[in-house]
N, C-alpha and C positions, 0 to 999 in steps of 0.2 A: 709503821704506826703514826710516827710524826708526820709524814708526807698525806696520810689520810686525814690526819686532824687539820692540818694546814690548807689543804687542798691543792692537787696538782696545778691546776689553773693559776692559783694565787702564787704558788712556789714559782713558778715559770716567769710570771710577770714579775715578781721581784729580783729574779735573776738578770732579767733583761733590763731592769732599771739599775742594777748594780754594774753589770759588766758590758752592758750592751748586747749586740747579737754575737752569736758564735756557740752559745750553749744549746745544745739539742733538746727536745722536750724531755724532761725529768719524770719519770713515773715510779710507783711503787715496785718493789722487788716482787711482789705478787704479780702485777702486771707485765713485769720482764717474763716471769714463768710463762704465763698466759700466750704472751707474743712468740716465745720460742716453742713452746711444745704444741701450741695451737696449729703450728705448721703441719704436724705430724698427722693430727685427727681432728675434725671438727668438735667431737666429743668432749674434748678437752675445756672447752667453754663451760660445759656442765659440771665440771668438777668443782668443789668449794675448796676454801683457802686451806682447810686442814688436809684435805686429800692431796693437793699440791705440795703443801709442806712435807707430807710423808714420803715424799719422793727422795727427799735427801737421806734417807736411812739406806738408800741403793747408790752403790758407788757410781760415779760419773761415767757416762759410756754406754755401751750396750746393757749393762745391767739396770741402768736407770729407764731405758727403753721399755726393757722387759717388765719393769714395776709399772710403768706408765701403761703398758698394754693390759696388765692385770686390774689396775683401776678401772679401765674403760670396759674390761671384759672382752678384749678383742685379741686375737693372734697378734704376736708381735710384727708378723710380715704384713699386716696390713697397714702398718704406720707408713706415711710417707716422709719426705724430706731428705732421703738419702743417707741416713744414720744421724748419730749424735752429734759429732763435731759440725756436719754440714748444716744442723739446725742452728747452731750458735753462729756460723759463718754468715748465713742469710742474716740472722738477726743483726749482728754486728755492722753489717752493710746498710743496715736502715739508718744507723747514726744515733738512735735514742739513747739516752742516758749518757752521753759522751760530750766533750768538749776539747778544744786544744789545751795543752799543757800550759801555754803561756796564759790563757783566760783563767784557769784554775789558779795560777800564781797571783795573777791580778785580784782575784777574789780573796784569798789569804792574805795579800798585803792590805787590803782594805779592811779585813777583819782586824788583823793587827794594829792598823792604825785608827781603829773606834769608828770607821766610817760607816759600816753597815749594821751595827747593833747598839744599844745604849750600853753605858759602862757595866752594869749588873750583868745583863744578859751576854755579853761579851766575855765577861770574867767566868760567868758559868759555863760557857761553852768551851773557853780555852781549857779551863779545869777538867772538863771531862775529856777532852781531846789529850791532855797531859796524862790521864790515867789510863788511856788505851793500851792494852797489852798484846793485842793481835800484831803488833808491829815490832815485838823484841827481837826478831830475826831478821829485821829489814834494815832500814835505814839507823835506825837507833843502835843496832849491834855494831856499827861502825862508828859511832859517836864516842868522844871522851867520857868516862864515868861521870855522872852526876849533870849532864848537859841537859838543861830544860828542852824537851821537845813536845809540842801539841801537835798531834799527828792523826790521820786517819787513813786506814788501810781499806783496799777493795781487792776482792778475789773472785774471778770467774773464770771461766773454761779457757785456758791457755792465755789467759791475760791476769796481771796483777798490777796493783799500784799501790804507792805510799806518798802521801803529800803532808806537808805541814810547815809548822813555824819553829825554828830553833831559836831558842832563847825569846819567846813572844814578849812583846811589850817594852822590849828594851832597845835602845838605839842602835845596838850591834845585830838585831834579830836577822836572821837569814831565811828566806822562803825557799823551800825545795817541793819540787813535783816531780815525780818519776813513774813511768810505767814500763812493763816488760810484757812482750807477747812471743806466742809461738815457742814456749820452752818444753821441754820433755816432761819436767816434774817442778813442782813450787820451789824445791829446794835450790834450784838453779836462779830463778829470780831473786829468792831471798838472798842468795850470795852476792847477787849483782848489787842488790840495794845497799847490803853491808859494805861492799866496797866503795859505793858511793859515799856512804857516811865517811868512811875512813879518808877519802880523796878530799872531802870538804874539809876535814880536820887537818890533814897535811899540807892543804894548800895555804893555810893561815886564814881562810874565810871565816873561821870560828873565833878568831882571836878576839878577846874583849867579851865574848859571850858569856852569860852569868851561868854558874853551876849551882844546881838545885842543893839545898841544905840534906 
């Protein structure tokens, strides 16, 4: 909704202004679904946003393709693309909605330093990121209790990410950006992220980082 409000073109221009080239085109999550499932059948482009959203009620994989076929009123064997995972593989190869982790870290560093947003908006965003709970089993799980962590998670088919700022706004702030791919189940990725959090703590990189009250 925020991307629709701001506009994809405007958002992508701002990203280029902040970090230069390297970020691939950013789109709405709805457009991601059209791009992925549209490979399977041209009728996907006729589905509305609620119909696309309803696919989430089916498990990822073949059950979701069956749900898509039901929406289209077509037999599942008429869908192209070579299967559910193959549809996402082709989409990932386009590079849309992706960027090198180093550029993501640069953007977070600029955010923490007050370079990309005015003070009020920066504080609002960091508070929102600090309240995110979807990462409770990821990097945050390996950090010492009370460590401030303004973060964002992302989860896609066989891919997961966790990025953020540990002790935001402090001289001892630590920028972290990590992604995992090709795991069997999400728990594997979450355990790897938690291990990264523990490694950061054990390394002394967080020494002096402020603890939340």
